[in-house]
C-alpha positions as CSV (number, residue, x, y, z in Angstrom):
1,X,60.5,-52.3,-29.4
2,X,57.6,-50.6,-27.5
3,X,55.2,-48.4,-29.1
4,X,53.8,-45.5,-27.1
5,X,50.3,-44.5,-27.7
6,X,50.2,-40.9,-28.5
7,X,47.2,-39.1,-27.1
8,X,45.9,-36.0,-28.7
9,X,46.7,-32.8,-26.8
10,X,43.4,-31.4,-27.6
11,X,40.7,-31.5,-24.9
12,X,37.0,-31.8,-25.9
13,X,35.4,-28.4,-25.7
14,X,32.1,-27.6,-24.0
15,X,29.5,-26.6,-26.6
16,X,28.6,-23.0,-26.1
17,X,26.1,-22.5,-28.9
18,X,23.1,-22.4,-26.5
19,X,24.9,-20.3,-23.9
20,X,23.2,-16.9,-25.0
21,X,19.8,-18.6,-24.8
22,X,20.4,-19.8,-21.3
23,X,21.7,-16.5,-20.1
24,X,18.8,-14.7,-21.6
25,X,16.3,-17.0,-19.9
26,X,18.0,-16.6,-16.5
27,X,18.0,-12.8,-16.9
28,X,14.4,-12.8,-17.9
29,X,13.5,-15.0,-15.0
30,X,15.2,-12.8,-12.4
31,X,13.7,-9.6,-13.9
32,X,10.2,-11.0,-13.7
33,X,10.5,-12.5,-10.2
34,X,12.4,-9.7,-8.4
35,X,10.4,-7.0,-6.6
36,X,12.0,-3.6,-6.1
37,X,11.6,-1.5,-3.1
38,X,9.5,1.5,-3.9
39,X,10.2,3.8,-1.0
40,X,13.3,4.8,1.0
41,X,12.3,5.1,4.6
42,X,13.6,8.5,5.9
43,X,12.1,8.4,9.4
44,X,13.5,6.4,12.4
45,X,10.9,4.1,14.0
46,X,10.6,1.0,16.0
47,X,7.3,-0.9,15.7
48,X,5.3,-2.0,18.8
49,X,5.0,-5.7,19.6
50,X,1.7,-7.7,19.3
51,X,0.9,-11.2,20.3
52,X,-1.3,-12.0,17.3
53,X,-0.8,-10.7,13.8
54,X,-2.7,-10.9,10.5
55,X,-1.0,-10.5,7.1
56,X,-2.5,-8.5,4.3
57,X,-3.0,-10.7,1.3
58,X,-3.2,-8.1,-1.5
59,X,-0.3,-5.7,-0.9
60,X,-0.9,-3.9,-4.2
61,X,-3.6,-1.9,-2.5
62,X,-1.5,-0.9,0.5
63,X,-0.1,2.6,1.0
64,X,2.4,2.9,3.8
65,X,2.6,5.8,6.2
66,X,5.5,6.1,8.6
67,X,5.7,8.1,11.8
68,X,9.1,8.3,13.4
69,X,10.4,9.0,16.9
70,X,10.7,12.7,16.1
71,X,7.0,12.8,15.1
72,X,8.0,13.0,11.4
73,X,5.3,11.8,9.0
74,X,6.5,10.1,5.8
75,X,4.3,9.2,2.8
76,X,6.0,7.8,-0.3
77,X,9.5,9.3,-0.4
78,X,8.8,12.6,1.3
79,X,8.4,13.8,4.9
80,X,5.2,15.8,5.2
81,X,3.3,17.9,7.7
82,X,0.1,16.7,9.2
83,X,-2.1,19.2,7.3
84,X,-0.7,18.0,4.0
85,X,-1.8,14.4,4.7
86,X,-5.5,14.8,3.7
87,X,-4.8,16.0,0.2
88,X,-2.1,13.4,-0.5
89,X,-4.1,10.5,0.7
90,X,-7.3,11.7,-1.1
91,X,-5.4,11.8,-4.4
92,X,-4.1,8.3,-3.6
93,X,-7.6,7.1,-2.9
94,X,-8.8,8.5,-6.2
95,X,-6.1,6.5,-8.1
96,X,-6.5,3.3,-6.1
97,X,-10.0,2.3,-5.1
98,X,-10.1,0.2,-1.9
99,X,-6.8,1.5,-0.6
100,X,-5.5,0.2,2.7
101,X,-3.4,2.7,4.7
102,X,-0.8,0.8,6.7
103,X,0.4,2.9,9.7
104,X,4.0,2.1,10.8
105,X,4.2,4.2,13.9
106,X,7.0,4.3,16.4
107,X,6.1,2.7,19.7
108,X,6.8,5.9,21.7
109,X,4.7,8.3,19.6
110,X,1.9,10.1,21.5
111,X,-1.6,8.7,20.9
112,X,-2.8,12.2,20.3
113,X,-0.7,12.4,17.1
114,X,-2.1,9.0,16.0
115,X,-5.6,10.3,16.6
116,X,-4.9,13.4,14.5
117,X,-3.6,11.2,11.7
118,X,-6.7,9.0,11.9
119,X,-8.9,12.1,11.6
120,X,-7.0,13.4,8.6
121,X,-7.4,9.9,6.9
122,X,-11.1,10.0,7.7
123,X,-11.4,13.4,6.0
124,X,-9.6,11.9,2.9
125,X,-12.1,9.0,3.0
126,X,-9.3,6.5,3.6
127,X,-11.3,4.3,6.0
128,X,-9.4,1.0,5.7
129,X,-6.5,1.4,8.2
130,X,-4.0,-1.2,9.2
131,X,-1.6,-0.9,12.2
132,X,1.8,-2.6,11.6
133,X,3.6,-4.3,14.4
134,X,6.2,-7.0,15.1
135,X,5.5,-10.4,16.5
136,X,5.9,-10.7,20.3
137,X,7.5,-14.1,21.3
């Protein structure tokens, strides 16, 4: 007579006691390391190309200004007129000392408009200006 070994039908379970701790640590990690986009770009632009570029190290001091194909000027989340630029940028400069204004201007915008923007920034005492472009290969 043969005896069959009867195996238990129960499978060993994975211990789940520390699962909430692991989930909480992962959630906290992703919340701390993720950066959120501050501004929705409302203007349509295509940056000019440059052969050599230099990155800005401290991006906390950067304020972006977009100028689109239709000569629309955007600061933060709103499209503004040129005569409003001085007051907006002056208030930004008051809140952030050492502000760098990064101009993201469409490649086909007239240089006259760029000069007008520079003059308004000069009136607002925003003298650190960066011109954004893409890498030319």
